[in-house]
RONUVEX-284443 format. One line per field, with one value per residue (C-alpha): x, y, z. Coordinates in steps of 0.05 Angstrom, whole numbers, plus 5000, padded with zeros to 4 digits. Layout:
N
u = [X,...]
v = [Y,...]
w = [Z,...]
end
This chain:
761
u = [0262,0246,0249,0175,0170,0228,0191,0127,0164,0204,0151,0201,0237,0240,0197,0258,0278,0207,0206,0271,0246,0178,0208,0257,0200,0150,0198,0248,0284,0314,0361,0388,0403,0429,0474,0484,0556,0538,0477,0475,0413,0415,0359,0375,0338,0306,0273,0309,0320,0371,0390,0456,0449,0510,0497,0551,0517,0500,0570,0599,0546,0555,0630,0621,0570,0614,0673,0630,0593,0656,0690,0630,0624,0698,0700,0637,0661,0726,0686,0641,0699,0738,0676,0658,0727,0734,0665,0682,0747,0713,0657,0709,0737,0668,0648,0707,0698,0624,0626,0662,0600,0556,0568,0589,0538,0509,0561,0548,0524,0592,0623,0568,0580,0654,0640,0592,0641,0695,0647,0630,0703,0718,0658,0677,0746,0716,0664,0710,0693,0619,0577,0517,0448,0437,0477,0487,0453,0487,0435,0461,0528,0547,0520,0564,0600,0638,0709,0715,0764,0716,0659,0698,0727,0659,0630,0685,0681,0605,0608,0661,0617,0559,0600,0628,0559,0533,0589,0571,0498,0515,0559,0502,0455,0504,0511,0435,0431,0483,0445,0380,0415,0442,0374,0338,0386,0393,0325,0292,0297,0284,0349,0322,0286,0349,0388,0337,0331,0407,0410,0353,0384,0454,0427,0397,0464,0496,0438,0438,0514,0515,0589,0605,0561,0595,0663,0643,0622,0694,0699,0651,0699,0758,0722,0705,0778,0799,0749,0773,0845,0822,0782,0842,0885,0833,0824,0899,0908,0887,0926,0993,1011,1070,1030,0974,1021,1052,0984,0969,1032,1013,0943,0972,1021,0967,0920,0973,0989,0916,0910,0972,0947,0880,0907,0969,0931,0892,0955,0994,0948,0999,1000,0976,0951,0882,0826,0750,0755,0802,0746,0704,0761,0779,0708,0712,0779,0756,0696,0744,0792,0850,0866,0867,0898,0953,0934,0978,0986,1013,0957,0912,0839,0785,0778,0712,0717,0664,0713,0785,0795,0776,0827,0879,0864,0871,0938,0962,0939,0946,1002,1065,1139,1128,1079,1129,1183,1136,1118,1191,1207,1148,1164,1238,1220,1171,1224,1275,1227,1213,1268,1235,1231,1157,1144,1175,1138,1068,1101,1133,1067,1040,1098,1070,1005,1043,1087,1028,0987,0984,1010,1077,1090,1086,1136,1183,1177,1195,1253,1281,1271,1303,1366,1374,1445,1425,1423,1367,1323,1345,1300,1357,1391,1332,1294,1354,1368,1296,1301,1364,1325,1281,1342,1370,1319,1300,1230,1169,1151,1088,1122,1182,1137,1097,1158,1197,1137,1130,1204,1207,1146,1176,1243,1207,1164,1220,1264,1208,1190,1205,1211,1221,1268,1284,1357,1376,1386,1430,1466,1534,1558,1537,1516,1455,1435,1386,1397,1457,1492,1487,1411,1413,1451,1401,1343,1375,1388,1316,1290,1330,1304,1232,1216,1143,1166,1204,1160,1160,1235,1246,1208,1247,1314,1299,1284,1344,1389,1360,1376,1448,1450,1423,1480,1532,1497,1499,1573,1588,1549,1588,1654,1632,1612,1678,1720,1681,1687,1762,1771,1733,1764,1828,1808,1779,1710,1725,1791,1829,1883,1950,2000,2072,2074,2123,2081,2019,2053,2072,2003,1963,1978,1965,1900,1877,1893,1853,1796,1793,1794,1738,1696,1703,1685,1624,1601,1605,1562,1503,1462,1454,1436,1411,1474,1516,1580,1562,1555,1621,1653,1616,1644,1714,1703,1681,1742,1789,1756,1762,1835,1847,1818,1864,1922,1900,1892,1962,1998,2057,2038,1964,1956,2001,1979,1996,1950,1893,1898,1895,1833,1800,1817,1787,1724,1719,1724,1669,1624,1637,1618,1554,1535,1546,1504,1448,1455,1451,1386,1357,1379,1347,1281,1282,1297,1236,1194,1213,1190,1124,1108,1123,1096,1036,1007,1024,1056,1013,1074,1091,1068,1102,1166,1166,1149,1208,1255,1230,1233,1305,1330,1361,1344,1380,1446,1478,1460,1431,1465,1434,1427,1385,1343,1331,1307,1261,1230,1221,1185,1143,1119,1103,1066,1025,1007,0981,0937,0903,0848,0785,0817,0881,0939,0974,0944,0940,0987,1043,1030,1035,1102,1128,1104,1138,1202,1201,1189,1245,1300,1300,1346,1373,1344,1325,1297,1258,1225,1206,1177,1138,1111,1088,1055,1020,0991,0970,0933,0897,0866,0856,0787,0777,0761,0822,0862,0928,0910,0936,1002,1009,0997,1050,1099,1086,1099,1164,1188,1171,1213,1273,1272,1304,1256,1281,1267,1198,1144,1087,1014,1010,1073,1043,0982,1026,1069,1009,0984,1051,1060,0993,1007,1079,1079,1081,1082,1154,1148,1107,1146,1143,1110,1149,1108,1124,1194,1174,1154,1225,1243,1184,1203,1275,1252,1205,1260,1307,1254,1243,1316,1333,1319,1307,1252,1197,1137]
v = [3960,3946,3997,4011,4022,4071,4112,4111,4137,4190,4215,4261,4217,4240,4209,4177,4144,4120,4092,4056,4024,4008,3976,3938,3908,3898,3873,3822,3822,3889,3854,3814,3876,3916,3862,3908,3921,3963,3992,4050,4063,4127,4153,4221,4265,4302,4236,4232,4164,4149,4087,4082,4033,4010,3966,3922,3919,3992,4013,3975,4001,4073,4068,4038,4091,4147,4125,4113,4179,4219,4188,4202,4274,4290,4261,4297,4364,4357,4341,4401,4449,4422,4417,4490,4516,4472,4490,4564,4555,4511,4562,4615,4571,4554,4627,4638,4574,4570,4634,4594,4552,4610,4658,4729,4787,4809,4851,4925,4944,4967,4903,4864,4900,4886,4813,4811,4843,4794,4738,4765,4772,4702,4676,4718,4688,4620,4634,4667,4737,4726,4768,4735,4756,4787,4811,4766,4791,4789,4739,4689,4680,4607,4579,4582,4517,4517,4488,4415,4430,4481,4431,4376,4423,4449,4379,4357,4419,4418,4344,4362,4415,4366,4313,4366,4391,4319,4303,4365,4346,4274,4299,4342,4282,4237,4288,4289,4213,4210,4260,4220,4155,4184,4215,4149,4107,4154,4186,4128,4125,4050,4014,3952,3995,4034,3969,3938,4002,4005,3932,3944,4006,3976,3917,3966,4000,3933,3911,3974,3979,4050,4045,4030,4088,4136,4112,4124,4196,4222,4185,4235,4291,4252,4241,4315,4334,4284,4313,4383,4366,4331,4392,4436,4396,4404,4478,4491,4449,4504,4556,4522,4450,4448,4471,4423,4364,4384,4383,4316,4286,4312,4282,4214,4215,4232,4180,4126,4145,4142,4072,4051,4073,4042,3971,3973,3964,3905,3864,3894,3905,3945,3999,4066,4091,4078,4109,4101,4052,4005,3973,3962,3930,3888,3858,3846,3811,3771,3747,3727,3692,3737,3757,3715,3699,3648,3593,3545,3502,3562,3556,3612,3612,3664,3710,3712,3784,3837,3891,3904,3934,3867,3831,3882,3874,3798,3805,3851,3808,3736,3697,3697,3711,3776,3798,3781,3821,3881,3876,3876,3937,3975,3960,3974,4042,4054,4037,4082,4141,4129,4172,4190,4140,4151,4134,4065,4045,4035,3990,3947,3939,3897,3848,3799,3793,3779,3726,3690,3691,3639,3683,3654,3714,3762,3720,3717,3793,3803,3755,3796,3861,3832,3810,3870,3898,3971,3999,4047,3988,3925,3911,3878,3946,3992,3955,3951,4025,4042,3998,4035,4100,4068,4052,4123,4151,4211,4188,4194,4130,4118,4129,4087,4030,4030,4035,3982,3935,3944,3932,3872,3840,3852,3821,3762,3750,3756,3709,3658,3664,3604,3615,3553,3577,3544,3535,3503,3555,3545,3589,3581,3651,3711,3747,3703,3719,3776,3788,3769,3785,3859,3852,3816,3874,3923,3883,3881,3956,3969,3926,3967,4033,4009,3955,3949,3909,3857,3798,3815,3826,3758,3724,3762,3750,3676,3665,3708,3667,3603,3626,3638,3569,3540,3573,3542,3474,3474,3492,3437,3386,3405,3397,3330,3304,3328,3294,3229,3227,3238,3183,3135,3151,3188,3246,3313,3329,3403,3438,3459,3513,3479,3497,3480,3412,3434,3496,3452,3405,3464,3495,3433,3431,3506,3502,3442,3479,3541,3495,3464,3532,3558,3495,3503,3577,3560,3509,3563,3611,3565,3594,3659,3635,3703,3743,3764,3740,3667,3672,3708,3648,3602,3641,3634,3560,3552,3589,3547,3483,3504,3522,3454,3418,3460,3436,3364,3371,3400,3341,3315,3241,3234,3163,3163,3144,3213,3244,3195,3212,3286,3277,3236,3288,3343,3301,3293,3369,3377,3328,3365,3430,3399,3375,3444,3474,3426,3443,3517,3503,3468,3526,3575,3537,3534,3609,3624,3575,3615,3679,3649,3617,3680,3733,3774,3776,3718,3741,3724,3693,3648,3582,3592,3613,3552,3506,3532,3525,3456,3426,3448,3407,3340,3289,3224,3246,3265,3270,3337,3374,3357,3430,3442,3381,3407,3473,3436,3398,3463,3497,3434,3433,3507,3505,3444,3477,3538,3496,3454,3504,3517,3575,3551,3599,3572,3548,3473,3479,3505,3453,3399,3425,3426,3354,3332,3366,3333,3264,3273,3311,3280,3221,3238,3191,3243,3293,3239,3215,3286,3300,3235,3253,3321,3292,3238,3289,3332,3272,3259,3328,3334,3328,3270,3316,3360,3365,3358,3290,3247,3284,3277,3202,3197,3237,3193,3131,3158,3179,3110,3078,3120,3092,3024,2968,2966,3040,3044,3061,3014,3039,3043,3085,3130,3142,3161,3205,3243,3254,3280,3322,3356,3373,3397,3436,3512,3571,3586,3660,3669,3687,3632,3644,3628,3567,3538,3517,3444,3446,3447,3390,3349,3364,3342,3280,3262,3270,3227,3174,3166,3170,3110,3046,3002,3045,3032,2992]
w = [7561,7488,7432,7430,7505,7500,7447,7487,7548,7512,7464,7431,7382,7310,7256,7222,7288,7300,7229,7241,7305,7277,7215,7257,7297,7239,7186,7213,7146,7164,7213,7155,7115,7174,7205,7265,7282,7343,7374,7422,7465,7504,7549,7578,7627,7569,7548,7481,7449,7396,7357,7319,7262,7225,7165,7137,7070,7065,7087,7028,6981,7002,6993,6924,6904,6930,6888,6826,6829,6843,6782,6738,6761,6754,6684,6662,6690,6651,6588,6597,6606,6546,6501,6516,6499,6438,6411,6417,6378,6326,6315,6298,6243,6217,6211,6164,6124,6112,6068,6015,6006,5977,5918,5929,5925,5856,5820,5801,5730,5705,5731,5697,5631,5634,5647,5589,5542,5563,5549,5480,5462,5482,5443,5382,5381,5384,5328,5277,5299,5290,5338,5374,5357,5424,5482,5541,5604,5671,5696,5645,5681,5697,5764,5827,5848,5915,5915,5934,5990,6020,6016,6051,6103,6123,6127,6174,6217,6224,6242,6293,6323,6327,6364,6411,6430,6437,6486,6527,6528,6547,6604,6630,6628,6665,6720,6727,6727,6782,6824,6815,6834,6899,6915,6903,6945,7005,7013,7049,7125,7129,7123,7088,7036,7021,7013,6966,6924,6919,6896,6846,6815,6814,6776,6726,6718,6701,6656,6613,6612,6641,6658,6585,6562,6609,6585,6513,6523,6520,6453,6423,6442,6414,6347,6346,6355,6301,6252,6267,6249,6185,6165,6181,6132,6077,6093,6084,6020,5971,6011,6019,6003,6051,6111,6092,6088,6155,6188,6154,6183,6252,6243,6224,6282,6333,6304,6307,6378,6395,6366,6403,6471,6455,6445,6490,6556,6526,6518,6576,6635,6675,6621,6650,6583,6555,6515,6520,6462,6500,6539,6477,6438,6499,6499,6424,6429,6489,6449,6393,6442,6423,6495,6557,6624,6636,6685,6723,6660,6623,6571,6549,6567,6556,6616,6654,6678,6674,6652,6634,6703,6736,6693,6712,6786,6779,6745,6800,6859,6837,6869,6827,6830,6794,6848,6903,6868,6861,6935,6953,6909,6938,7011,7000,6973,7030,7083,7049,7057,7131,7160,7226,7284,7293,7220,7226,7289,7256,7204,7258,7294,7236,7234,7286,7247,7183,7216,7248,7183,7129,7072,7051,7006,7065,7104,7045,7039,7112,7105,7047,7084,7146,7111,7065,7066,7063,7135,7116,7094,7130,7190,7228,7229,7239,7294,7343,7330,7347,7410,7431,7436,7490,7532,7529,7578,7535,7520,7564,7602,7561,7494,7515,7537,7472,7428,7466,7464,7389,7376,7422,7390,7321,7341,7373,7311,7261,7302,7307,7233,7190,7115,7072,7018,6952,6974,7040,7094,7155,7205,7172,7191,7230,7167,7164,7236,7242,7317,7359,7425,7412,7410,7476,7507,7479,7508,7577,7574,7553,7610,7660,7633,7620,7673,7649,7588,7628,7610,7536,7539,7570,7514,7461,7494,7500,7426,7405,7451,7423,7352,7373,7404,7339,7301,7347,7346,7270,7270,7321,7279,7217,7255,7282,7213,7184,7237,7234,7158,7164,7217,7172,7105,7120,7075,7091,7063,7055,7042,7104,7109,7101,7155,7170,7205,7258,7273,7277,7326,7371,7364,7383,7458,7466,7428,7469,7533,7510,7492,7560,7593,7550,7561,7636,7631,7590,7641,7695,7655,7640,7697,7658,7587,7562,7579,7519,7552,7546,7471,7466,7500,7452,7393,7421,7430,7359,7334,7377,7353,7281,7293,7325,7265,7220,7262,7256,7181,7174,7206,7167,7169,7152,7175,7236,7305,7331,7280,7296,7370,7354,7311,7365,7417,7373,7366,7441,7449,7398,7436,7501,7466,7440,7510,7539,7483,7500,7574,7556,7518,7579,7624,7576,7578,7654,7659,7616,7657,7718,7684,7663,7730,7770,7722,7742,7672,7626,7560,7500,7466,7525,7495,7428,7462,7508,7450,7410,7469,7488,7418,7409,7469,7453,7507,7518,7487,7554,7627,7647,7705,7772,7789,7727,7744,7814,7785,7739,7797,7835,7777,7766,7837,7837,7770,7790,7857,7820,7775,7828,7841,7802,7765,7732,7737,7675,7610,7598,7539,7584,7637,7584,7560,7632,7643,7578,7599,7667,7636,7586,7622,7692,7705,7775,7827,7879,7828,7793,7858,7877,7808,7809,7877,7853,7790,7831,7878,7819,7789,7855,7857,7781,7750,7701,7643,7651,7586,7623,7653,7595,7594,7669,7664,7609,7651,7712,7670,7642,7711,7738,7683,7704,7775,7788,7809,7881,7891,7859,7910,7924,7923,7999,7999,7945,7989,8047,8002,7977,8048,8072,8009,8019,8091,8085,8019,8027,7980,7963,7960,8023,8085,8137,8204,8269,8282,8214,8232,8231,8157,8128,8176,8150,8078,8091,8127,8070,8019,8061,8070,7995,7978,8021,7981,8042,8072,8022,8044]
end
């Protein structure tokens, strides 16, 4: 039902609402001005009809008008109060001073006679005692002349009173203008008329420089105050020179201070002091080219800002090292004031947005906050402590879920964050790691206490574990480079701890034995790559390897055969350690694939987590364990089965990563044939426009290249394989019926058939 029909049926809508609907239908331009964010149409039993219009333009205009009018009114109210008090005080002084501008009352006759006699005596003395021809009348006294100081004082004070009253009148007018402006912009019901009137009047404000006029009104009051002090100096000069000079010094000091705070914000935009004359002088100096902004070439150019406030805002927000330092100081102070756990949680909720954004400064800020040494500020200290509270069981399930999710997302984002620093950054020590084995233990404890965050916890634990693996990989590469450089040149690249040769000879066999034990233990733990224990073993291995290299470096005869064998043995241990680290990375990727494939709701960070894990694996350097390859084939089959329907279970991006992993990691003959079989069947049922088709073809080609020529299946065999695959594949998590006992037999027979080289067609 359209708007007009709703009004006709209701018949009770208000006139404003009818005007809105009518104008919306009659004037299509209203939609441009309104830019509806939401619209609510409600028809109740009482036949009432309401429309909720929300204008993007008018929302911004009303916010701007509200701030502008509030500033004007607050300033004018202050001026009115001060001008009233000051005018009252000034009037008191004027009442006393203006009397000096007029003669005193006519003297009494006796007083006049005395004055006349005094005058005659003085004239007689001047004329050799000669008496005048007639007596001098009192009316012939000399005319009255006010003192110069009284004249100047009264001029200054009357001018001061005039400026004070003018500022009060101007403040009253501004308050009236503001009220008329609000009335004109908000009295119209039609939205497009209100918008156009607001635009029209705002243009008038800019055209007639009303903002500048309002800013200059306080100047009248400042001039009035200055004139009052100048008149006070002149008023006191005939009375007492010391007091007058004291007031003059005070006047000069206040005037100099006024000039200083007038020009200081012009040349230093972060200065909080200013006067109404600062903006005027800023425009004058801008016109003369005396002030400007520094551009990338570090040369001055005239600013193109409408006001000094715009220039200040640009200085505060433009990208610079100074701005980054200010941001860090501000956020460091903010974190130091967040003492309660609930206060930190809203801050952590914004971290994923900052990490995924394009603002390098924000990422650099998070990096500095993450690695701050102060436990009350550093995020690597505060986030795990907040996560620990979720594992204690004292919070309600809903609060624990929300807080754990926020902390886990923050840890995941900060671990995934890449910040290109000016200096090379590498995991040379644990001090540079934000989250380690302790964080993994906290994540596992939180998952036990709050099972609803299991998927998010798996993503976070995977990237934290990958960061630990990267640290050990970097250490192993440094050891490898050091040993290779020594074997080639006979000199150590970095200084090693010198030990007693005999002690080193006795230490070498024991260290090698410990190394072999730890390497074997690490190989047994690869099936659980997110447990903290495996990384404790890696840390022990790194220490033993470093100790062994110290032993090699401390040998008595540097170029002897015994020493060369020891260095070679150490290099072999390092290579074995690197292979195990790579296997741990593959196991970590497979574990997360298992979580993704079997999760009810796919985590939003699944693709980025898988991409990070996949890109860190080094293929071709060593043969992957057959057990890991079998797991990969199992997950590949399950994922491709889920994505064969019309509604794909997994996104194409994840399927592509899985296909790339299968094409790169598989080299076992049986696993390769099974994976090739699954990919071939997936291609047969895949639509030609599917985005995973190209990656599936590439994976099929790479898998075919792994197989020897005598084992590669012919096209007829592929057709039979696809037919048998489609009829024998079952869902792995569905319980088998009693009549399905033949299916495992068929699967086993199919695998045996393709594993025998002589059975292909």
